[in-house]
N, C-alpha and C positions, 0 to 999 in steps of 0.2 A: 476452539480459538482459531482465528485466521491470522496467519503469519506471512508477512511480505519480506522476503530476503533479497535485499538489493546487492547485486554482485553475486548472485547464486550460482553462476557458472564457474566461479573461481575456486581456489583450493579450500579456503576457509568457508566460503559461501556454500560450496557443495556439501560440506560436513554439517553445516547448520540446516540445510535442506533435509538431509537424511535423518538427523536427530529430531527435527521438528515433525517429520512424517511419522517416525517411530513413536513419538509421544501422542499421536492421534490428532495432530493439528491439521487444519486445512492450509496448504502451503501454496503460495504464489511466489515465483522467483524471477528475477530479471537477469538479462544478459545484454551484452553490447554487440558482439559479433556472431556468436552461435549459442544455442541453448546448451545447458548441461545435460549429462547423461542419466539423470535420476528420473525414474518413472513415477507416475502418480502426482506430478507437480504441474501446475499451470504456468507455463513459461511465457514471459512477456519481454519484448525488447524494450530497453530503456537506455537512452543516452543521458546520463545525469547532468551533462552540461546544458541540457535543454530544460529550463525551469518549468515551462508550461507542460512539457512531456512528463516530467516527474509528478507534477500536480495531477495530470490526467490519469496516470497509472494508479496513484494512490486513491484518487477519487473514484475510479472504477472498481478497485479492489475493496476499499473500505476495510483495511486491516485493523486488527486489535493491536498488533505489534509490528513494528518495522525494525529489522536488523540490518544495519548498513555496514556491509563488508566490502564496498566498492572503493577501489583506489587504483592509481597507476603511479609507480614510484618516480617515473621520469616526467610526470605531467602534473604541474601545479594546479591547473584548472580543474582537472578531474578530481584530484584529492581534496582541494580546498573548496572551490566553488560548487563542485558536485555535492559535497557534504552539506553545504548550506541549502541547496535546492531540495535535497532529501529531507532535511529538517523542516523546511517550510511546508513540504507536502505532508509530512507526518503531523505537523501542528494543525494544518487545515482540516485534517480528517479526525483529529483527536486521538491519534494512535500513540501508543507507548513506543519510545524510540531508544534503541541501544546502538550507539555509534562506536565502531572499533577504531581505536587510535594506536599509537606506537611509542616505544621507548626512544624513537628517533627524535622526539621533541626535546630531548635532553642532550647537553654537550658532553657529559661524562666528567666534568670538572669535579663534581661532588661524589662520583662513583655510585653511592647509594641514594635512591630516590623513592620517597613515599608519595602518597596521593596528595599531600599538601604542597609539594614542590612545584614551583612555577616553571613552565617551559623556558629553555634557553638554547634553542637549536643552533647548529653550526653549519647546516647545509640546506639546500632548497627543499628536499623531501621533508626534513624535520620542520622547516618553516611552514610548509603546506599543511602538515598534520596539526601543528599548533594553531594555525589560522582556522582550520576546520573545527578544532575544539572550541575556539572562541565563538565561532558562528553558532555551533550547536547549543552552547550555554545560553547565548543571547536569545535564540529563537525558541528553544524548548528547555526551559530551566529545569524541568523535572526529568530530563533524559539521563540515561546512564552513558558515560564516556568511559570505555574500557581500554586502557593502555595495555598492550601486550608486547612480546619480544619475538624472536625468531620462531616461526611456526614450522614444526616438523611433523611428519606423518609416518606412514609405513612404506615409504618409497616414492611418494608423489609430490613432495614439496620441492620448490625451486632449489633450496639448499642441498637436498639429497641428490637431485638430478645433477647439480653442479659438481658435487663430489664424485659421482659416478663418471661424469665426462672427464674430469681431471685425471682420475685413476686410469682411464682407458686412453688418454692422450687425444681425446676428441675436441678438446677445448683448451685454450691458453688461460692462464690466470694463476693465482696463488690463494692460499688460505692464510688469513692474517693471524699472527700469534699475539698481537696486542689489542685485538678487537674482541671485547668480552661482553657476552649477553647471557640472559637467563632463558634458554629455549623452552618452549611449551609444546606438548603434543596437541595436534589439531583437534582430536576427540575430546581432550580435557578442556581445551579452550572453548569449544562449541558448547559443551555441557555447562560450563560456568556462565557463558553469555545467555543461554536459555534460562538458566536459573535466575540470573539477574533480571531478565525480561519479565519473569513471573513474580518478582518481588516488588516491594515498595521503595527500593533504593533509588537514589538519584546522585548525580555528580560524578566525580572521577573515581574510578576503581582500577586497581592494578591486578592483572591476571597473567602470571608467568610462572615458569618452573622455579624450583628452589636451588638448582645447580647453576652456578656461574662458570661458564666455560668459554674459551676463546674459539674463534671460528675454526682454527686448526684442530683444537681438541675435539670440537664437535665433528669435524670431518673424520678424525680417527675413530670416534665412536660409531659413526655411520659405516665406515669401512670395516670395522670389526664385526658389526652386526651382519653386514651383507657379504662378508667373505672377500673383500677387496684388499689390495696391497696398500697398507697405510703408508709405506715408505715411498710410494709413487706419488704421494700428494705433495706438490710444491708449496713451500712456505714463504712468507714475506711479512712485512709490517705495513699497516695503513699509514703510520706516521711517516715512513720513508718513501713509500711508493704508491700508496692507494689514493683513491679519490677522497676529498674532504669528508669527514664524518666523525661522529663521536667514537671514542675509544672504549673505555670501561664504563658501561651503564648497567647497573643492577637494580631492577625494580624491587622495591620492598613491598611485598604483597600481604603482609601480616594483617593489616586492618581489613582488607577485603576478604581474606580467608576466614576471618572471624564471623562473617555473615553468610558463608556458603557451605553447603554440604560437599560440593565438589572440591577435591583437593588435587590440583595439578601435580603430576609426577615430575621429577627431575630428569634431565637428559640421560644421566647414567643409569636410571631405572628403565625408561621407556626405550632406550637404545641398547639394552643388554642383549647379548647374542641370543638368537632364537633357538 
């Protein structure tokens, strides 16, 4: 099977590339500024804002599956318009599309959200992700839209880097005590996405961990695993001082888990001390 990973040089994209290769697939991956560091992959530059370029890459590759992990949190056009361009390119080549979305599409007013819940974003990033979902549904109705939460790894995720920088005093900021999510390990998420890509599933799916923790609790778990001083991590609240965003958002993943062999671990499990 030939797999095209859009955003393959990113944190999640890199894991999708590695697992796709390990499964014996032929893998082509895209990047915007520099290729990823995974060998055995055909790297292609792609600016998803360029609709014609997206179509040209997909047309040249002729993938069986397109996994779209490209986004930029501070850039509406890349997150929303880029997703539409990737969807159009996938549709034109008849490729199976798995689009990665986010729990940021929800406000947190309901706390618990299953796959039937409509987006009600409260900030620009959530709005861009919701717009991307609408575009993907309209262009490729048979696509999988996989909403996830904070993505954590074994030291390389943005959240882990932030915690290390805070503990070392290299960066200003706080860890919110009122901002609750259901973190997922990048390896578990990638495995679930690849499993969904090989299935006959379509529509919205939720893929996140079972543990709901605040960003501060998550920071303490990372600090404990990595031998950092948790007391050095400053706290605050999003409600009082943070940028606008949802507070308590917990993805209900029970329906999706019923269709998968992959069972994402909770943060307390995958961040247990080594």
